[in-house]
N, C-alpha and C positions, 0 to 999 in steps of 0.2 A: 351749609351745615358745619357746625363746630365739632371737630373730631379730636379726641384725646386718646393716648395709648398708655396703658399701664403694663409695663414689661416690654422692653425693646430689644431683647436678644432673640436668637433663634428664629422661630417662625414669624416673628413680628416683621422681619425684613421682607418676607413674602407679602404680608398684608400691606406694608408700606409701598411696595412695588405696584400692587393692584390699585391702591388709592391714587398713586401718581398717574397711572394709565387713565384713570377716570377723571383726572383733573381736580381731585379733592385734596386740599391741603390738610396737614396735621397741625393743630394749634398748640398742643401741649403734650409732653411726654413725661413719664415717671418710671424710674427704675431704682432698685436698691443700690445698684452700682452707679454712683454719682457721676463718674467719668464717662461711662457709657451713655447715661442720660444726657449729659452735656454735649457729647459728640453727635448723637442722633438729633438732638434739638437744633444744633448748628446746621446740620444737613437739611433739616426740614424747615428752618426758619421758625422754630417753635420755642416755647418756654419749657424749661426743664424743672423737674421736681424729683425728690426722693421719697416724698410722703403722699400717698394717693389721696388721702383725705384732704390735704391742703390743695391738691389739684382740683378736686371736685368742688371744694368750697369757693376757690378763687376764680376758676375758669368757667364753671357751670356749662360743661360741654353738652351738646345734643346727643352725642353717641360716644361710646368708649370701647376700644378694642383692648381686651385683657388677655395678654399672652405671657402667662407665667407658668412655671413648672407645676406639676400636680401637688408636690409637697408644699408649695408656697401659698396655696389658697387659704386665706383666712377670711377677711371681711371685704375684700376688694369688690367682688361681684355684688354682694348684698348692699354695700354702701353705695355703689354706683346706681343700682336699681332703685334704692330708696331716694336717691337724689334726682330720680326721673330721667336718667340717661338710658338711651337704647344701648343694648349690650351685644357685643360680638366676643365670644369667649373661646380661646383655644382649647382643644381637647387634650387629655381627659379633664373633666371638670373638677376632679378631686382624687385623693388616694383611695377613698372608700365611700360607701353609701352613707355612713353615719355623719361624715363631714359634709357631704353634699345635700343631704335632706333639708336642713334648715335654710340653706342658701336657695334651693329650688323653691321653697315656700315663700321666701322673700321676693324672689323674681315673680312668682305667680301673683302675689298680693300687689306688687307694684304696677302690674299691667303694662310694663314697658315692652317695646319690641325687643326680642331676644333671639340670638342665634349662636350655635356652637360650630366650630370649624371642622365639620366632617365633609371634606371637599368631595369625596367620592359620590355623595348624593347629588352633586351638581355636575358630574361628568357626563359627557355625551353618551358614553357607552352604558351608563346606568339608565339614562332616559330611554335610550333605544331598546335596552333589554326589557324595561317595563312595558313599552309599547308592544313588543313582540309577544310577551307573556300574556298580556291582557288579563282575562279572568281565569286563565288556566291555573291549576293547582300545582304547587311545588311540593315534591315529596322528599327531596334530599338536597342538602347544601353542603358543599365541601370547600373550605377556605384555607388560606395560608398567608403568613407574613414571615418571610425568610430573608435575612440579610446578614452581612458581616458588620458588626458595630464598629464605627469609627471613633475618633477621639474628639469630635466636635461637641458632643454632649456627654461628658464624663459621668454625669449623674444618672444616665440611662442604665448603667451597670450596678446601681445601688438600689436595692429593694426599698429601703426606707425613704428614698426620694422619688423613685419612678413608679413603685408599686408592682414591678415586674413587667416583662415584655407584653404579656396578654393585655394588661391594663393600659400601658402607655402607648405601644405601637400597634399591636394587633387589634386594638379597640376599633380601628377603621374596618377591619374585616367583620368583627362582631356586629358593628353598626350596620354594615351593608347586608349582612345575613338577616338582621331584624327587619330591614327595609323590605326584603323579598319574602322572608319566611314568616314574619309576624313575631309575636312575643315569645320569649323563651321561658319555660317553666322550671326546667331542671338542667343541671350540668354535672359532668364528672370529668375531672382533669387529672392527668398524670404528667410527670416531668422528671428530668434529671439535671444535675448541676452542669454548669457551663463546660463545654468541650473546648471552646476557643480560649486562647491565652494571648496576652500582650505583655511583653517584657517578663515572661515567665510567670505571670499571674492571670488567673481567670478574668475574662472581660466582664463578668457579672457575678454577683454574690448570691444569685438565685438560680432556679431552674430555667435555663435558657433553651432547652429542647423540650417543648411541651406539646401535648395534644389534648383537646377538650371535646368531649361529646356533648351534644345539645338535644334536648327535647323541646319541640315547639308546641304552643298551645293548639295550633290548627292541625297537628298530627305529624308534621314533617320531622325528620331527624337530621342531625348535622354533625360535622366534625371540623374543627379548626386547629391547625398546627402552626407552631411558631419556632423560630430559632434565630439566635445571634451568630451562629457558628460559621456560616458560609454565605457567600453571594450565590443566589439561586436564580436561574431564569424565571421570569414571571413570578418574582418573589411576593408580590401582592396580587392575589388572584382569588376569585370566587367562582365555583361551578354550581350551576342550578340544574336539577334533574326533575322532570315530570313525565307524564305520559306522552311518549314520542316527542320529547323536548329535552334538549341539552344545550346549555349556553355556558360559555367560559368567558368571564370578564377578567381580562389581564390588564390591571390598572397600570398606566393611566388611560390608554387609548384603544386597546384591541378587544373586539368582541367576536367570538367565533362559535360555531356549533350548528344546530339545526332546530327548526320548529316545524314538525311534521315533515313534509317533503322539501321544505325551503331550506337551503343551505345558507348559513350566515357567515359572512366575512366582512366585518365592518370596522373601519378605523375612524375614531372620533378626532376632533380637532381641539376640543376644550377638555382639560383634565379636571376642572372644577375649582382650582385654586383661585382663579380670577373671578369666575362666575359667582362663587359664594359671596365675595365681597360686593360685587355689583348688585346681586339680589338683595343683600342686606341693606345697602344704601337705598335701594328702591323701596324696600319694605318700610324703612324709616321715613322716607319722603312721603309715602302714601299712607303711612300709619296702618299698614295691612300685614298683620302677622301671618296671614295665609300665604304670603310670598316666600316665607321661610320654610325650608325643607328639613331643617335640623334645629329644632328649638331646644332650649335648656331642659324642658321637661322630657323631651325625647332622648336627649343625651344622658339624662339621669337613668333612664331605663337601660341604656347600653352599659353605663357604669355598673348597674346592678348585676348584669350578666357577668362582666369581667371580675367584679368583686366576689361573686359566687364561685367563679372558676378558681380564683386565688384561695378561697376557703377550702375548696375541694382538693387543691394541691396539698394543703396542710393536713386535712383529715383523712384523705383517701376514700371519702364517701361521696355519694350523690348529694348535691346541695341544691336546695330550692332557691329560686331567684326572688329577692325581696324588692319587688317593684313598688 
């Protein structure tokens, strides 16, 4: 399989590591940072580009990993799809629904295998929780993504580039909540400006202490809270409540709670980062989209929820989700 990468900073290093474990070489890389592209190409024994269209035209890859920040999304995904390349796209897929909608349509029309990097869907604890729940109804979901933002991704603190924490980071929690609770119809979010400072300046130019209430189509209610202000134990977690059912998924590996009289204390081995790449390659090899747990169309629906949450932050009103 001929693999190319568009965007080789940040999370791309994780994808490269998984490909290496699988014995899958990278044939070509592209990045707007020419020096970074050359460096990664040298490490991979690949060809480097700064123009993704030139890469697609000259290399004709079978599959493309697209790992670019949300603000950078223009035509990379749709161009690769229309070139017939299978797609693995880092989350979030865009800054807003308006940007992502035509891209999602291009992916749909192309018919290529497509996947978005929501690794929690591939984690052992997610799979185990789904087995334990079975056909039981979930009535409430409580999630959180709480951390102290570091300096490795300075654009994370800029609304114009990341879309805010709910859209960029907490998207993992919103996505997991959709997986267990079904589609979200309405949200209402509140927030306050950053409490955390770095060199005397706020680490974010947006509300970095937020809470968002959710109404699910199947009747469940939910709440997801986020912050950049502090390191928090179990910073990425999701709680699921039903009739005589309580499960707490502490990502990446811990699952606790009870289902009826059964006490649950499970530790997974796979966090999902490696398995998502493994599953994607298998889907491409077998041409089976059903092997993908996080398609572009599904990721679009998660973006619709976080986009609505951002609108609610601005309006102070309940916002409908534009799926």
